[in-house]
DRENZAGU-779882 format. One line per 8 residues: number of its first residue (from 1); their letters; for each residue x, y, z of N, C-alpha, C. Coordinates in Angstrom, 3 decimals, decimal comma. Each point is the difference from the previous one (the first is absolute). Example, Ala and Ser with C-alpha at 12.3 -4.5 7.8 and 13.67 -1.06 7.14 Angstrom:
REM DRENZAGU-779882
1 = as = 13,190/-5,690/7,800/-0,890/1,190/0,000/0,900/1,200/0,000; -0,350/1,050/-0,720/0,820/1,190/0,060/-0,770/1,090/0,730 $
END
This chain:
REM DRENZAGU-779882
1 = mtvpsigg = -126,946/110,099/181,782/1,353/-0,461/0,072/0,355/-0,567/1,263; 0,486/-1,116/0,348/0,564/-0,547/1,073/1,145/0,499/0,480; 0,220/0,377/0,989/1,463/0,432/0,565/0,422/-1,012/0,492; 1,616/-0,531/-0,365/0,448/-0,845/0,387/0,278/-0,076/1,453; -0,163/-1,166/0,888/0,008/0,083/1,221/0,808/-1,269/0,482; 0,344/-0,158/1,466/0,687/-1,217/0,294/-1,032/-0,949/0,158; 0,373/-1,199/-0,441/-1,097/-1,001/-0,139/-0,966/0,099/-1,198; 0,396/0,618/-1,071/-0,769/0,471/-1,060/0,244/-1,142/-1,032 $
9 = aqgifemf = -0,556/0,403/-1,214/0,093/-1,074/-1,189/1,599/-0,352/-0,356; 0,249/-1,287/0,266/1,527/-0,342/-0,376/1,066/0,220/0,737; -0,425/0,792/0,964/1,202/0,627/1,021/0,716/1,067/-0,778; -0,712/0,662/-0,900/0,778/1,210/-0,628/0,742/0,992/0,965; -0,900/0,602/0,854/0,548/0,854/0,753/1,290/-0,486/0,903; 0,010/-1,233/0,657/0,814/-0,384/0,866/1,409/-0,453/-0,734; -0,170/-0,220/-1,393/1,017/-0,067/-0,742/0,564/1,212/-0,724; -0,764/0,895/-0,639/0,424/1,024/-0,685/0,673/1,113/0,920 $
17 = vpgaftll = -0,572/0,306/1,118/0,457/1,045/1,106/1,543/-0,332/0,154; 0,639/-1,292/0,484/1,287/-0,224/0,346/0,723/0,156/-1,286; -0,626/-0,476/-1,051/0,804/-0,020/-1,285/0,368/1,544/-0,314; -1,357/0,658/-0,200/0,294/1,500/-0,348/1,022/0,503/0,641; -0,007/-0,156/1,508/0,713/0,770/0,978/1,563/-0,346/-0,231; 0,158/-1,416/-0,289/1,445/-0,510/-0,290/0,542/0,891/-1,341; -1,071/-0,032/-1,082/0,499/0,526/-1,185/0,279/1,689/-0,029; -0,651/0,461/0,799/0,099/1,658/0,070/1,297/0,175/0,771 $
25 = nalfllys = 0,490/-0,746/1,166/1,274/0,005/0,689/1,182/-0,153/-0,903; -0,256/-1,176/-1,086/0,927/-0,230/-0,610/0,356/1,065/-1,200; -0,960/0,533/-0,483/0,118/1,146/-0,842/0,343/1,294/0,458; -0,105/0,374/1,285/0,514/0,976/0,677/1,478/-0,119/0,093; 0,625/-1,149/0,384/1,306/-0,299/0,048/0,506/-0,003/-1,345; -0,570/-0,478/-1,093/0,548/0,055/-1,187/0,122/1,453/-0,401; -0,912/0,783/0,116/-0,189/1,495/-0,498/1,329/0,671/0,880; 0,212/-0,299/1,083/0,984/0,789/0,778/1,429/-0,403/-0,423 $
33 = algpgaqq = -0,050/-1,202/-0,532/1,537/-0,665/-0,436/0,383/0,483/-1,563; -1,187/0,557/-0,766/0,411/0,293/-1,382/0,391/1,483/-0,149; 0,456/0,025/-0,988/0,784/1,564/-0,374/-1,220/0,665/-0,588; 0,123/1,328/-0,019/-0,990/1,154/-0,588/-0,672/-0,482/-1,084; 0,530/-0,477/-1,228/-0,444/-0,410/-1,080/-1,187/-0,987/0,109; 0,528/-1,124/0,740/-0,895/-1,263/0,074/-1,249/0,536/1,001; 0,295/0,720/1,045/-0,885/0,681/0,789/-1,158/0,554/-0,850; 0,397/0,876/-0,788/-0,824/0,872/-0,977/-0,885/-1,192/-0,781 $
41 = qmrqlasd = 0,441/-0,981/-0,550/-0,747/-1,156/-0,594/-0,998/-0,437/1,029; 0,487/-0,323/1,213/-1,041/-0,473/1,044/-1,153/0,798/0,121; 0,315/1,399/-0,148/-1,103/0,843/0,397/-0,935/0,148/-1,196; 0,560/0,175/-1,214/-0,712/-0,102/-1,031/-1,134/-1,302/0,027; 0,588/-1,299/0,309/-0,794/-1,084/-0,080/-1,054/-0,012/1,245; 0,305/0,552/0,914/-1,116/0,275/1,146/-1,014/0,973/-0,391; 0,234/0,991/-0,909/-0,844/0,962/-0,347/-1,197/-0,450/-0,797; 0,252/-1,254/-0,874/-1,163/-0,750/-0,478/-0,718/-0,895/1,103 $
49 = sllsfvlv = -1,208/0,605/0,428/-0,500/-0,588/1,055/-0,719/-1,358/-0,308; -0,612/-0,034/-1,165/-0,466/-1,396/-0,240/1,212/-1,087/-0,403; 1,028/0,204/-0,443/1,135/-0,876/-0,049/0,308/-0,359/1,469; 0,374/1,023/0,826/0,311/-0,188/1,205/-0,696/-0,816/0,922; -1,292/0,371/-0,203/-1,226/-0,923/0,804/0,027/-1,462/-0,498; 0,244/-0,289/-1,294/0,065/-1,257/-0,436/1,197/-0,864/0,489; 1,312/0,761/-0,079/1,157/-0,634/0,584/-0,078/-0,417/1,510; -0,434/1,153/0,801/-0,088/-0,273/1,192/-1,107/-1,258/0,438 $
57 = vcfgylig = -1,006/0,164/-0,788/-0,838/-1,249/0,424/0,408/-1,325/-0,488; 0,614/-0,149/-1,183/0,430/-1,291/-0,319/1,317/-0,402/0,904; 1,069/0,793/-0,058/0,944/-0,331/0,834/-0,005/-0,104/1,330; -0,950/1,016/0,616/-0,368/-0,042/1,521/-0,673/-1,200/0,273; -0,969/-0,575/-0,690/-0,599/-1,351/0,141/0,997/-1,031/-0,182; 0,824/0,132/-1,022/0,894/-1,145/-0,037/0,986/-0,181/1,198; 0,497/1,066/0,443/0,960/-0,084/1,317/-0,824/-0,517/1,119; -1,156/0,603/0,057/-1,039/-0,378/1,175/-0,241/-1,868/-0,029 $
65 = vvlrlfrt = -0,107/-0,277/-1,200/-0,158/-1,522/-0,066/1,090/-0,651/0,305; 1,242/0,395/-0,258/1,326/-0,533/0,289/-0,040/-0,024/1,602; -0,331/1,229/0,644/0,338/0,204/1,336/-1,197/-1,182/0,831; -0,928/0,065/-0,732/-0,999/-1,076/0,466/0,409/-1,602/0,304; 0,812/-0,180/-0,908/0,614/-1,320/0,074/0,984/-0,317/0,921; 0,440/1,094/0,950/1,059/-0,083/0,967/-0,597/-0,435/1,070; 0,574/-0,811/0,804/-0,600/-0,746/1,150/-0,422/0,869/1,160; -1,336/-0,386/0,589/-0,677/0,767/0,951/0,869/-0,314/1,067 $
73 = etpdafsa = 0,640/-1,300/0,214/0,579/-0,278/1,289/0,986/0,768/0,562; 0,603/0,882/-0,951/1,222/0,985/0,289/-0,587/1,003/0,883; -1,026/0,888/-0,495/-0,548/1,050/1,043/-0,414/-0,504/1,094; -0,772/-1,199/-0,107/-0,664/-0,535/1,345/1,146/-0,335/1,065; 1,074/-0,693/-0,530/1,151/-0,330/0,906/0,674/1,503/0,448; -0,008/0,771/-0,782/0,645/1,182/0,402/-0,755/1,009/0,898; -1,481/-0,271/-0,193/-0,735/0,647/1,012/-0,125/-0,488/1,384; 0,389/-1,432/-0,032/-0,150/-0,458/1,288/1,303/0,065/0,758 $
81 = wllrltar = 1,159/0,143/-0,830/1,388/0,370/0,589/-0,201/1,486/0,544; -0,673/0,825/-0,629/0,103/1,379/0,366/-0,923/0,174/1,498; -1,201/-0,951/-0,080/-0,545/0,090/1,230/0,479/-0,476/1,005; 0,464/-1,151/-0,086/0,801/-0,466/1,158/1,247/1,029/0,447; 0,489/0,708/-0,927/1,186/1,055/0,310/-0,727/1,014/0,902; -0,940/0,651/-0,498/-0,631/1,231/0,392/-1,128/-0,123/1,029; -0,980/-0,873/-0,327/-1,484/-0,062/0,682/0,068/-0,730/1,057; -0,453/0,767/1,073/-0,075/-0,535/1,372/-1,038/-0,996/0,232 $
89 = darkdprv = -1,043/0,060/-0,712/-1,165/-1,072/-0,048/0,414/-1,233/-0,682; 1,021/-0,032/-0,726/0,410/-1,503/-0,669/0,585/-0,696/1,086; 0,269/0,293/1,178/0,459/-0,806/1,104/-0,806/-0,852/0,798; 0,090/-1,250/0,413/-0,955/-0,674/0,749/-0,381/0,661/1,143; 1,190/0,558/0,697/-0,135/0,636/1,361/0,672/1,332/-0,446; -0,667/1,172/0,180/0,576/1,300/-0,411/0,931/0,483/1,301; -0,006/-0,787/1,008/1,042/0,330/1,084/1,246/-0,714/-0,131; 0,089/-0,958/-0,971/1,311/-0,790/-0,108/0,539/0,548/-1,457 $
97 = kppwrarw = 1,088/0,583/0,181/0,736/0,621/-1,331/0,763/-1,017/-0,547; -0,339/-0,617/-1,262/0,831/-1,012/-0,850/1,354/0,462/-0,253; 0,973/-0,651/0,200/1,337/0,520/-0,337/0,149/0,305/-1,588; 0,901/0,869/-0,164/0,084/0,557/-1,469/0,268/-1,207/-0,872; 0,544/-0,833/0,289/0,499/-1,198/-1,077/-1,250/-0,564/-0,296; -1,004/-0,187/0,929/-1,221/-0,577/-0,471/-0,746/0,853/-0,888; 0,030/1,390/0,238/-0,754/0,855/-0,995/0,502/0,108/-1,363; 1,413/-0,128/-0,096/0,552/0,084/-1,270/0,020/-1,248/-1,002 $
105 = kltdadkk = -0,073/-1,145/0,741/0,159/-1,145/-0,781/-0,687/-1,056/1,046; -1,214/-0,481/-0,432/-0,835/-0,585/0,850/0,404/-1,653/-0,268; 0,180/-0,553/1,108/0,222/-1,543/0,089/-1,281/-0,680/0,492; 0,008/-1,520/0,088/-1,177/-0,421/0,626/-0,079/0,123/1,421; 1,271/0,100/0,687/0,140/0,135/1,528/-0,610/1,449/0,214; 0,155/1,023/-0,927/-0,225/1,316/0,260/-1,685/0,212/-0,062; -0,798/-0,847/-0,615/-1,352/0,250/-0,252/-0,693/0,114/1,290; 0,603/-0,370/1,190/-0,841/0,160/1,293/0,033/1,266/0,334 $
113 = yfggwvte = 0,663/1,007/-0,616/-0,123/1,364/0,510/-1,144/0,801/-0,737; -0,399/-0,461/-1,186/-0,990/0,455/-0,679/-1,349/-0,468/-0,346; -0,891/0,621/-0,316/-1,385/-0,584/-0,404/-0,046/-0,662/-1,342; -0,813/-0,931/-0,143/0,130/-0,792/-1,284/-0,234/0,784/-1,369; -0,655/1,219/0,161/-0,367/0,864/-1,190/1,272/0,548/-0,595; 1,162/0,062/0,711/1,310/0,523/-0,532/0,935/-1,278/-0,187; -0,327/-1,180/0,417/1,146/-1,192/-0,480/-0,500/-0,787/-0,833; -1,486/-0,191/-0,206/-0,435/-0,989/-0,921/0,090/0,337/-1,436 $
121 = dfpyvgwl = -0,159/-0,905/-0,896/-0,147/0,365/-1,499/-1,460/-0,047/-0,440; -0,147/0,793/-0,880/-1,469/-0,211/-0,591/-0,203/-1,175/-0,225; -1,414/-0,497/0,222/-1,111/0,868/0,451/-0,252/0,055/1,615; 1,048/-0,185/0,755/-0,149/0,194/1,240/-0,883/-0,972/0,828; 0,178/-1,175/-0,230/-1,303/-0,938/0,585/0,061/-0,219/1,370; 1,196/-0,003/0,452/0,232/-0,209/1,488/-0,730/1,303/0,698; 0,539/1,132/-0,497/-0,561/1,408/0,661/-1,449/0,103/-0,145; -0,474/-0,616/-0,881/-1,573/0,084/-0,092/-0,706/-0,967/1,009 $
129 = geihafsp = 0,811/-1,176/0,345/-0,770/-0,668/1,044/0,274/0,671/1,354; 1,078/0,824/0,101/0,375/0,819/1,432/-1,356/0,859/0,131; -0,234/0,739/-1,070/-1,056/1,232/0,141/-1,515/-0,340/0,064; -0,114/-1,208/-0,575/-1,346/-0,427/-0,343/-0,259/-1,201/1,272; 0,714/-0,167/0,972/0,016/-1,028/0,969/-1,386/0,428/0,748; -0,320/1,204/0,149/-1,153/0,333/0,901/-0,989/0,836/-0,748; 0,056/-0,025/-1,356/-0,964/0,536/-0,562/-1,350/-0,402/0,115; -0,912/0,780/0,035/-1,488/-0,533/0,227/-0,613/-0,336/-1,280 $
137 = gpegagsv = -0,828/-1,021/-0,132/-0,591/-0,410/-1,335/-1,442/-0,303/0,425; -0,829/-0,219/-1,210/-1,159/-0,193/0,142/-0,683/-1,149/0,707; 1,136/-0,987/0,111/-0,414/-1,248/0,677/0,621/-0,209/1,253; 0,565/1,180/0,521/0,583/-0,209/1,266/1,572/0,488/-0,164; 0,501/0,336/1,526/1,050/0,718/-0,148/1,281/-0,792/-0,643; 0,128/-1,629/-0,100/1,027/-0,645/-0,479/-0,201/-0,249/-1,466; -1,202/0,278/-0,662/-0,219/-0,286/-1,361/0,955/0,451/-1,098; 0,453/1,255/0,388/1,211/0,496/-1,067/1,044/-0,804/0,151 $
145 = qefytqvw = 0,503/-0,255/1,477/1,434/-0,572/0,168/-0,281/-1,579/-0,620; -0,955/-0,431/0,235/-0,601/-1,500/-0,373/0,466/0,048/-1,782; -0,699/0,892/-0,429/-0,066/0,118/-1,870/1,632/0,107/-0,156; 0,601/0,929/0,550/1,661/0,323/-0,125/0,712/-1,731/0,056; -0,231/-0,391/1,070/0,558/-1,397/0,372/-0,266/-0,971/-1,147; -1,477/0,018/-0,293/-0,326/-0,989/-0,920/0,554/0,212/-1,665; 0,091/1,319/-0,301/0,127/0,439/-1,398/1,424/0,541/-0,262; 0,166/1,348/0,809/1,115/0,552/-0,362/1,228/-0,443/0,460 $
153 = akpgsskv = -0,032/-0,721/1,147/1,330/-0,630/0,669/0,560/-1,338/-0,825; -0,901/-0,550/-0,851/0,247/-1,122/-0,780/0,788/0,120/-0,929; 0,213/0,737/-1,072/0,680/0,093/-1,318/1,553/-0,444/0,116; 0,478/0,155/1,347/1,439/-0,266/-0,147/0,883/0,945/0,531; 1,391/-0,289/0,069/0,840/1,122/0,802/0,922/0,525/-1,268; -0,071/-0,417/-1,120/0,955/0,562/-1,192/-0,808/1,342/-0,695; 0,786/0,863/-0,292/-0,458/1,341/-0,768/-0,899/-0,438/-0,897; 0,546/-1,079/-1,073/-0,841/-0,047/-0,967/-1,314/-0,681/0,084 $
161 = qrktffnw = -0,034/-0,725/0,952/-1,452/-0,699/0,408/-0,764/0,979/0,619; 0,291/1,047/0,829/-0,590/0,959/0,456/-0,682/1,050/-0,862; 1,008/0,271/-0,924/-0,487/1,015/-1,026/-0,946/-0,408/-0,833; 0,067/-1,342/-0,574/-1,022/-0,795/-0,735/-1,188/0,124/0,610; -0,071/-0,325/1,367/-1,191/-0,247/0,546/-0,602/1,371/0,113; 0,618/1,161/0,315/-0,482/1,105/-0,117/-0,451/0,642/-1,086; 0,540/-0,184/-1,148/-0,467/-0,015/-1,438/-1,360/-0,578/-0,384; -0,109/-1,329/0,739/-0,971/-0,657/-0,320/-1,152/0,320/0,609 $
169 = cktminsv = 0,165/0,528/1,345/-1,142/0,664/0,565/-0,542/1,257/-0,449; 1,025/0,837/-0,592/-0,506/1,159/-0,635/-0,704/-0,297/-1,650; 0,256/-1,148/-0,445/-0,871/-0,413/-1,129/-1,214/-0,601/0,392; -0,209/-0,710/1,259/-1,359/-0,388/0,221/-0,857/1,059/0,508; 0,632/1,213/0,544/-0,904/1,010/0,445/-0,462/0,858/-1,285; 0,952/0,092/-0,858/-0,483/0,666/-1,328/-1,026/-0,874/-0,771; -0,280/-0,992/0,117/-0,793/-0,847/-0,601/-1,474/0,089/0,721; -0,050/0,347/1,177/-1,260/-0,089/0,819/-0,375/1,255/0,222 $
177 = dpraaaei = 0,833/1,024/0,372/-0,378/1,255/0,654/0,566/1,324/-0,501; -0,629/0,759/-0,940/0,690/0,924/-0,955/0,279/1,078/0,912; -0,817/0,335/1,302/0,220/1,095/0,740/1,465/-0,095/1,022; 0,044/-1,226/0,290/1,322/-0,422/0,785/1,126/-0,152/-0,890; -0,276/-0,326/-1,282/0,980/-0,252/-1,073/0,661/1,527/-0,205; -1,080/1,095/-0,278/0,553/1,322/-0,275/0,652/0,434/1,095; -0,024/-0,230/1,342/0,710/0,496/1,058/1,336/-0,629/0,021; -0,006/-1,236/-0,157/1,274/-0,800/-0,116/0,778/0,690/-1,199 $
185 = tvaeafnr = -0,565/0,193/-1,036/0,735/0,475/-1,320/0,568/1,301/0,351; -0,804/0,964/0,553/0,559/1,389/0,457/1,252/-0,115/0,970; -0,154/-0,949/1,014/1,246/-0,151/0,979/1,080/-0,337/-0,891; -0,230/-1,095/-1,014/1,148/-0,545/-0,251/0,694/0,842/-1,292; -0,945/0,918/-0,484/0,457/0,687/-1,147/0,773/1,335/0,786; -0,283/0,545/1,202/0,612/0,847/0,772/1,516/-0,422/0,399; -0,080/-1,251/0,249/1,412/-0,481/0,429/0,860/-0,111/-1,259; -0,699/-0,276/-1,158/1,037/-0,078/-1,174/0,266/1,225/-0,370 $
193 = yltgmfya = -0,645/1,280/0,273/0,265/1,176/-0,006/1,276/0,506/0,610; -0,157/-0,576/1,174/1,018/0,380/1,208/1,460/-0,720/-0,466; -0,421/-1,206/-0,605/1,249/-0,847/-0,385/0,876/1,007/-0,960; -0,826/0,291/-1,272/0,472/0,686/-1,087/0,658/1,296/0,389; -0,620/0,749/0,862/0,702/1,407/0,417/1,176/-0,297/0,799; -0,071/-1,266/0,879/1,226/-0,269/0,755/1,217/-0,182/-0,781; -0,150/-0,777/-1,266/1,117/-0,267/-1,006/0,132/1,649/-0,712; -0,924/0,278/-0,217/0,161/1,474/-0,957/0,830/1,092/1,062 $
201 = lwigiglm = -0,382/-0,258/1,266/0,749/1,179/0,755/1,459/-0,470/0,218; 0,350/-1,260/-0,032/1,370/-0,470/0,221/0,690/0,439/-1,401; -0,724/-0,341/-1,101/0,682/0,550/-1,056/0,180/1,519/-0,412; -1,052/0,710/0,766/0,116/1,370/0,070/1,119/0,592/0,603; 0,215/-0,677/1,244/0,916/0,283/0,664/1,752/-0,087/-0,280; -0,066/-1,182/-0,839/1,217/-0,246/-0,759/0,171/0,978/-1,072; -1,125/0,397/-0,770/0,152/0,897/-1,237/0,484/1,459/0,677; -0,524/0,358/1,075/0,109/1,154/0,481/1,611/0,034/0,798 $
209 = aaglgiqw = 0,378/-0,974/0,598/1,317/-0,117/0,422/1,032/0,170/-1,341; -0,340/-0,643/-1,137/0,804/0,165/-0,983/-0,114/1,201/-0,645; -0,977/0,661/0,170/-0,140/1,368/-0,512/1,030/1,035/0,886; -0,028/-0,424/1,460/0,994/0,820/0,531/1,530/-0,222/-0,246; 0,072/-1,307/-0,251/1,404/-0,280/-0,420/0,423/0,611/-1,234; -0,860/0,220/-1,185/0,207/0,526/-1,179/0,422/1,605/0,257; -1,021/0,469/0,903/0,337/1,586/0,163/1,213/0,232/0,823; 0,412/-0,941/0,602/1,159/-0,026/1,088/1,126/-0,010/-1,113 $
217 = asgsggaa = 0,166/-0,990/-0,817/1,003/-0,411/-0,733/0,189/1,071/-1,075; -1,197/0,674/-0,434/0,298/1,023/-1,088/0,290/1,316/0,562; -0,031/0,066/1,384/0,187/1,465/0,602/-1,101/0,797/0,071; -1,357/-0,328/-0,344/-0,943/0,755/-0,089/-0,801/0,103/1,282; -0,797/0,831/0,213/-0,751/0,286/1,208/-1,179/0,708/-0,429; -0,652/0,721/0,956/-1,146/0,839/-0,220/-1,128/-0,734/0,133; -1,295/0,408/-0,716/-1,283/-0,632/0,254/-0,048/-1,578/-0,350; 0,877/-0,345/-0,873/-0,041/-1,624/-0,360/0,376/-0,706/1,019 $
225 = wvlfllal = 1,215/0,394/0,682/0,400/-0,783/1,172/-0,981/-0,070/1,194; -0,669/1,292/0,277/-0,807/0,152/0,859/-1,145/-0,961/-0,149; -0,666/-0,034/-1,257/-1,224/-0,773/-0,196/0,557/-1,576/-0,015; 1,015/-0,368/-0,244/0,416/-1,473/-0,042/-0,114/-0,438/1,551; 0,615/0,982/0,941/0,265/-0,177/1,368/-1,404/-0,043/0,593; -0,820/1,101/-0,181/-1,298/0,044/0,828/-1,055/-1,576/-0,737; 0,174/0,013/-1,186/-0,590/-1,319/-0,693/0,492/-1,347/0,633; 1,239/-0,057/0,571/0,523/-1,186/0,445/-0,586/-0,213/1,672 $
233 = laylamll = 0,017/1,120/0,335/-0,254/0,121/1,546/-1,647/-0,354/0,105; -0,733/0,664/-0,889/-1,431/-0,295/0,029/-0,293/-1,414/-0,250; 0,622/-0,546/-1,107/-0,036/-1,353/-0,512/0,080/-1,107/1,254; 1,106/0,431/0,587/0,648/-1,021/1,316/-1,396/0,156/0,940; -0,384/1,178/0,524/-0,940/0,178/1,056/-1,357/-0,740/-0,515; -0,569/-0,048/-1,225/-1,041/-0,776/-0,288/0,289/-1,265/-0,339; 1,096/-0,568/-0,167/0,381/-1,220/0,001/-0,023/-0,619/1,290; 0,298/0,491/0,989/-0,053/-0,240/1,518/-1,368/-0,165/0,679 $
241 = viarqfrv = -1,002/1,235/-0,598/-1,396/-0,147/0,176/-0,716/-1,210/-0,326; 0,413/-0,306/-1,266/-0,718/-1,346/-0,663/0,677/-1,192/0,802; 1,203/-0,055/0,028/0,515/-1,203/0,768/-0,581/-0,213/1,377; -0,207/1,049/0,780/-0,533/-0,285/1,143/-1,508/-0,362/0,130; -0,518/0,160/-1,076/-1,824/-0,252/-0,126/-0,078/-1,316/-0,851; 0,914/-0,372/-0,810/-0,099/-1,158/-0,757/-0,349/-1,150/0,501; 0,574/-0,335/1,102/-0,332/-1,436/0,681/-1,536/0,169/0,455; -0,276/1,171/0,626/-1,359/0,140/0,733/-1,003/-0,048/-1,181 $
249 = srikevst = 0,200/0,524/-1,207/-0,819/-0,052/-0,920/-0,262/-1,406/-0,596; 0,996/-0,943/-0,067/-0,074/-1,369/-0,515/-0,696/-0,785/1,165; 0,148/0,310/1,304/-0,521/-0,616/0,724/-1,831/0,236/-0,008; -0,248/1,413/-0,210/-1,470/0,162/-0,375/-0,474/-0,533/-1,095; 0,651/-0,358/-0,964/-0,377/-0,812/-1,402/-0,229/-1,519/0,592; 0,942/-0,299/0,661/-0,265/-1,519/0,508/-1,107/-0,138/1,049; -0,268/0,893/0,849/-1,086/-0,062/0,858/-1,298/0,162/-0,799; -0,305/0,813/-0,958/-0,657/0,076/-0,940/-0,655/-1,286/-0,540 $
257 = vfaatyyh = 1,161/-0,641/-0,653/-0,279/-1,423/-0,548/-0,325/-1,036/0,998; 0,432/0,010/1,259/-0,583/-0,820/0,969/-1,240/0,076/0,539; -0,358/1,425/0,028/-1,475/0,302/0,654/-1,137/-0,447/-1,260; 0,628/0,217/-1,230/-0,964/-0,471/-0,973/-0,051/-1,406/-0,009; 1,072/-0,763/0,179/-0,078/-1,677/0,007/-0,623/-0,315/1,209; -0,206/0,605/1,062/-0,485/-0,417/1,349/-1,643/0,235/-0,480; -0,260/1,081/-0,534/-1,594/0,226/-0,378/-0,617/-0,772/-0,925; 0,878/-0,755/-0,983/-0,474/-0,883/-0,823/0,613/-1,533/0,252 $
265 = ralfetpe = 0,294/-0,077/1,418/0,852/-1,387/0,623/-0,608/-1,102/-0,530; -1,286/-0,179/-0,607/-0,695/-1,157/-0,385/0,799/-0,535/-1,463; 0,510/1,003/-0,420/0,994/-0,522/-1,367/1,175/-0,655/0,472; 0,715/0,475/0,955/1,086/-0,542/0,409/0,055/-1,300/1,132; -0,991/-0,004/0,790/-0,118/-1,074/0,954/-0,482/-1,031/-0,462; 0,598/-1,369/0,507/-0,681/-1,228/-0,564/-0,327/-0,881/1,214; -0,837/-0,797/-0,267/-0,452/-0,949/1,265/1,087/-0,777/0,849; 1,294/-0,094/-0,882/0,842/-0,802/0,585/1,029/0,997/0,733 $
273 = s = -0,180/1,416/-0,155/0,953/0,939/0,399/-0,293/0,008/1,692 $
END
């Protein structure tokens, strides 16, 4: 029996886990809002382990698929914003403190304060050029930069052009190098999982806040109120951890694809380039 894992067949793990997480949070809120009779019916339903398993798998995977359709750009932009706000190494010069206005809402004029890795859009082509300017290659110190200039810097400046080029690079690597393709798949799947959990945690925070509101409006307290509050705080903490690391993880995915294309540069270079 194969245990589902990140990067496994059909992306089961990275879709099912965020979906099941969201489903269980919704059921917890629903259970706390119902009366004693309805709660007893839910407990009877949950006592049937086979039926409960089937329902959680089916609806959890369905919710996970819906979460997978949400835009990856949102957690990516949120991560960049949080890094500009809190990370000292996001600045071009750590000794220069950017104004708070630039941290909260970035403009073109404010980009001078920060490194390209927290200002550019995916796939961070300009930042790749900066970090690989002096990367050593088998053909000399400038061979990586030359490859970047001839191949990666050419697709254009629009988001659509760069994303299309990036996906084409992944397709080419998948067709010629199974080992590199597997590494790229794992990196991409991990980011899909982080994206799903980003949205699942936001939904979970909303559900826990709603639970606190229901408990307050009904005048209830006790264990349920404490559970909602602790869950909300835990979800918020996990969301911030994911957000701080998401941009870094995506850059690692792009760097993996770049390294694979450089290794197979004969597929991308042309005599005219």
